[in-house]
C-alpha positions in Angstrom: 17.2 23.5 -6.7 20.5 21.8 -7.8 20.5 18.1 -6.8 23.1 15.6 -7.8 21.5 12.8 -9.8 22.6 9.6 -8.2 20.4 6.6 -7.2 20.4 2.9 -6.5 21.3 0.5 -9.4 21.7 3.6 -11.6 23.8 1.7 -14.2 21.0 -0.9 -14.6 18.3 1.6 -15.1 19.7 4.6 -16.8 19.4 3.4 -20.4 15.7 2.8 -20.2 15.2 6.0 -18.2 16.9 8.1 -20.8 15.2 6.4 -23.7 11.8 7.1 -22.1 12.7 10.7 -21.4 13.9 11.2 -25.0 10.7 9.8 -26.4 9.0 12.6 -24.6 11.4 15.4 -25.6 13.6 15.4 -22.5 17.3 15.0 -22.8 18.3 14.2 -19.2 17.2 13.7 -15.7 18.6 17.1 -14.8 16.4 18.6 -17.5 13.5 16.7 -16.1 14.2 18.3 -12.7 14.3 21.8 -14.3 10.9 21.1 -16.0 9.4 20.3 -12.6 10.8 23.4 -11.0 9.4 25.6 -13.8 6.0 23.9 -13.4 6.0 24.8 -9.7 6.1 21.2 -8.2 8.7 19.3 -6.3 8.0 15.6 -6.8 11.4 14.7 -5.3 10.5 16.2 -2.0 6.8 15.1 -2.1 8.0 11.5 -2.6 10.3 11.8 0.5 7.5 13.4 2.5 5.2 10.5 1.8 7.6 7.8 3.1 10.7 9.1 4.8 12.7 6.0 4.3 12.2 5.8 0.5 15.3 5.4 -1.7 16.7 7.9 -4.1 15.6 6.0 -7.1 12.0 6.5 -6.1 12.4 10.3 -5.8 14.1 10.6 -9.2 11.5 8.3 -10.8 8.8 10.7 -9.7 10.8 13.7 -11.1 11.0 12.0 -14.5 7.3 11.0 -14.5 6.2 14.5 -13.6 8.4 16.0 -16.2 6.9 13.7 -18.8 3.4 14.7 -17.7 4.3 18.4 -18.2 5.7 17.7 -21.6 2.6 15.8 -22.6 0.5 18.8 -21.7 -1.9 16.8 -19.5 -5.2 18.5 -18.6 -6.0 17.0 -15.3 -4.7 15.0 -12.4 -5.9 11.6 -13.8 -4.0 12.2 -17.0 -1.0 13.3 -15.0 -1.0 10.1 -13.0 -1.0 8.0 -16.1 2.0 10.0 -17.5 3.8 9.7 -14.2 3.4 5.9 -14.6 5.6 6.1 -17.7 8.4 7.6 -15.7 8.0 5.0 -12.9 8.0 2.2 -15.5 11.3 3.4 -17.0 13.0 2.8 -13.7 12.1 -0.9 -13.7 15.2 -3.1 -14.2 14.9 -5.1 -17.4 14.0 -8.8 -16.9 12.8 -8.2 -13.3 9.5 -9.1 -11.7 8.5 -5.5 -11.8 9.4 -5.1 -15.4 7.4 -8.3 -16.3 4.3 -7.0 -14.5 4.6 -3.4 -15.8 4.3 -2.2 -12.2 5.2 1.4 -13.0 2.3 1.7 -15.5 0.1 -0.1 -13.0 0.8 2.5 -10.3 0.0 5.3 -12.7 -3.2 3.7 -13.8 -4.3 2.9 -10.2 -3.8 6.5 -9.1 -5.7 7.7 -12.2 -8.6 5.5 -11.3 -8.7 7.0 -7.8 -8.7 10.5 -9.3 -11.7 9.8 -11.6 -15.2 10.4 -10.4 -16.5 6.9 -11.0 -14.5 5.6 -8.1 -16.4 6.1 -4.8 -14.4 4.3 -2.2 -10.8 3.0 -2.0 -9.8 0.5 0.6 -6.4 -0.4 1.9 -6.7 -4.1 2.9 -4.0 -5.1 5.5 -3.3 -7.8 8.0 -2.2 -6.5 11.3 0.4 -4.0 9.9 -1.5 -1.0 8.6 1.3 1.6 9.0 2.3 1.6 5.4 -1.3 1.7 4.4 -1.6 4.8 6.7 1.2 6.5 4.8 -0.6 6.0 1.6 -4.0 6.9 3.0 -2.7 10.2 4.5 -1.5 11.5 1.1 -4.7 10.5 -0.7 -6.9 12.0 2.0 -4.9 15.3 1.9 -4.8 15.6 -1.9 -7.3 13.6 -4.0 -10.4 15.6 -3.2 -8.7 18.9 -4.2 -9.5 18.0 -7.8 -12.5 15.7 -7.5 -16.1 16.9 -7.6 -17.4 14.0 -5.6 -15.1 13.3 -2.7 -13.2 10.0 -2.7 -13.8 8.0 0.5 -10.7 6.2 1.9 -10.8 3.4 4.4 -8.4 1.0 6.0 -9.7 -2.5 6.7 -7.4 -4.7 8.7 -7.3 -7.7 11.0 -7.8 -6.8 14.7 -9.9 -4.1 16.4 -7.2 -3.1 18.8 -4.7 -2.7 15.9 -7.2 -0.5 14.0 -7.7 1.7 17.1 -4.0 2.2 17.5 -3.4 3.0 13.9 -6.3 5.5 14.0 -5.0 7.2 17.1 -1.4 7.5 15.9 -2.4 8.9 12.5 -5.5 10.9 13.4 -8.0 8.7 11.5 -11.5 7.9 12.6 -11.7 4.5 14.3 -14.9 2.6 13.5 -15.6 -0.3 15.9 -17.9 -2.9 14.4 -19.7 -6.0 15.6 -20.5 -8.8 13.1 -23.6 -10.9 13.5 -22.6 -14.4 12.3 -26.3 -15.5 12.1 -27.5 -12.7 9.8 -24.1 -11.8 8.2 -24.7 -8.1 9.1 -22.1 -5.8 10.4 -23.1 -3.1 12.8 -21.2 0.0 14.0 -20.7 0.0 17.7 -19.0 3.4 17.9 -16.9 5.9 15.9 -14.0 7.9 17.3 -12.3 10.7 15.3 -8.8 11.2 16.5 -8.4 14.5 14.7 -10.4 17.1 12.8 -9.5 17.6 9.2 -8.5 15.5 6.2 -7.1 12.7 8.2 -10.3 12.2 10.2 -12.1 11.5 7.0 -10.1 8.2 6.7 -12.1 5.5 8.4 -10.1 2.7 10.0 -11.8 -0.7 10.6 -10.6 -3.7 12.5 -12.2 -7.1 11.7 -12.2 -10.3 13.7 -12.1 -12.5 10.6 -12.7 -12.7 6.8 -16.5 -12.6 6.9 -16.5 -9.4 8.9 -13.8 -7.9 6.6 -16.0 -8.7 3.5 -19.1 -7.2 5.2 -17.1 -4.0 6.0 -16.3 -3.6 2.3 -19.9 -4.0 1.4 -20.9 -1.5 4.0 -18.6 1.1 2.5 -19.4 0.1 -1.1 -15.7 -0.3 -1.9 -15.0 -0.4 -5.7 -11.2 -0.3 -5.6 -8.8 -1.9 -3.1 -5.2 -2.8 -2.6 -4.0 -5.6 -0.4 -1.1 -5.4 2.0 1.5 -8.1 2.2 1.8 -8.7 5.9 2.5 -11.9 7.9 -1.3 -12.7 7.8 -1.9 -13.1 4.0 -3.6 -16.4 4.5 -5.8 -15.1 7.3 -7.2 -11.9 6.0 -6.4 -9.6 3.1 -6.2 -11.9 0.2 -9.2 -14.1 1.3 -11.2 -10.9 1.9 -10.4 -9.4 -1.6 -11.1 -12.7 -3.3 -14.4 -13.4 -1.5 -15.6 -9.8 -2.0 -14.7 -9.9 -5.7 -16.7 -13.1 -6.2 -19.7 -11.5 -4.5 -19.4 -8.2 -6.4 -19.2 -10.0 -9.7 -22.3 -12.1 -8.8 -24.1 -8.9 -7.9 -23.1 -7.2 -11.2 -21.2 -4.5 -9.4 -17.7 -3.2 -10.4 -14.7 -4.0 -8.2 -11.0 -3.4 -9.2 -8.7 -5.5 -7.0 -5.0 -4.7 -6.7 -2.5 -7.1 -5.0 0.5 -5.1 -3.8 2.7 -7.9 -2.6 4.4 -11.0 -3.9 7.5 -11.7 -5.9 10.5 -13.9 -5.5 11.0 -15.8 -2.3 8.0 -14.5 -0.3 6.9 -16.2 2.8 4.9 -19.4 3.5 5.8 -21.3 0.4 8.5 -23.8 -0.4 9.3 -22.2 -3.8 11.5 -19.5 -2.1 14.7 -20.2 -4.0 13.5 -19.5 -7.6 14.2 -16.3 -9.4 12.5 -13.9 -11.7 8.8 -13.6 -12.7 8.2 -17.4 -12.4 8.8 -17.4 -8.7 5.7 -17.9 -6.5 5.6 -17.2 -2.9 2.3 -17.7 -1.0 1.3 -14.0 -1.1 2.2 -13.9 -4.7 0.1 -17.0 -5.5 -3.0 -15.7 -3.6 -2.6 -12.2 -5.2 -2.6 -13.7 -8.7 -5.9 -15.5 -7.9 -8.0 -12.3 -7.3 -6.1 -9.3 -8.6 -6.9 -7.2 -11.7 -3.4 -5.7 -11.3 -0.5 -7.0 -9.3 2.4 -5.1 -8.0 5.7 -6.5 -6.8 7.2 -6.6 -3.4 6.1 -5.4 0.0 3.3 -3.0 0.8 5.6 -1.2 3.2 9.3 -2.1 2.9 11.3 -0.1 0.3 14.1 -2.6 0.1 11.8 -5.5 -0.8 10.1 -3.5 -3.6 13.5 -2.4 -4.9 14.6 -6.1 -4.8 11.8 -6.9 -7.2 13.5 -4.5 -9.7 11.2 -1.6 -9.0 11.7 1.4 -6.7 12.8 1.7 -3.1 9.4 2.6 -1.7 6.5 0.6 -0.2 3.7 0.0 -2.6 1.0 1.6 -0.4 3.0 4.8 0.2 3.6 4.8 -3.6 -0.1 4.9 -4.3 -0.4 8.0 -2.0 2.7 9.7 -3.6 1.4 9.2 -7.2 -2.0 10.6 -6.3 -0.5 13.6 -4.4 2.1 14.5 -7.1 -0.5 14.2 -9.9 -2.9 16.5 -7.9 -0.1 19.0 -7.2 0.7 19.2 -10.9 -2.9 19.7 -11.8 -3.2 22.5 -9.3 0.0 24.2 -10.5 -0.9 24.0 -14.2 -4.5 25.0 -13.7 -3.9 27.5 -10.9 -6.8 26.2 -8.8 
């Protein structure tokens, strides 16, 4: 398919993009697109399908990353995800928050972690706004287990039981209503309602009343990897839950990889909202740095905010889903599974 290569802030990105492509034996973005077509995958369209409001630069970044994976001769989806991360990283604007944090590589490495067998359960931690988490969860639920031997479990864990039920009903997830015993610190399942039958129903969506219940839910599901949202409730739920759970997991000698999706320049709830570059701390940024093993830049959901951090016009949570889905699609195409 012939597509005109044009994307946001192209003049600020193109040198690093072409340099990365040439390092991998690819002369242009157009050639990268041809490589993807010959491999039988369409990362441009898959990116758009994951989050309809994503920017053009996100679509072309996935084209470049996928072409790099093909050129490298990757053998499985996890290796493909890591190679896709090289393409994503090349689109970071030099000197930006995203470039400083190596966010492109981080997305590739996170997706690879989800595609490897040692990861059992992945949690999207959100405040009240789990819609972007849902976009990411849908793609992971649809694609990840096509190449895994042991199925990856995916959950959403957010603030508010009503919100969790609404998110579940809209997206066809399974709503799990819980009740937390503050005396024994035990969480019990009151009921489960599956709003579809298929891959989406395997995504469990929990709503919690507070941080203690949120942590108990993570223990119940034995979550070993999570990503926080970046909603208006950062101080009330997702960052405190991740930080508390990490402390408890480390004390118990169990693995836990915590990713903070949000943060960057001028984020909410902090007086330092006029600074610029990697030194700027918003409140969500500050809290994310306190618990995360990897930190992304910008909103979990809003493409414009992630792009403003010097990365791509796509929410961080949908980007997790897109990276997994495209890596799996390439694995299936190359290995004819």
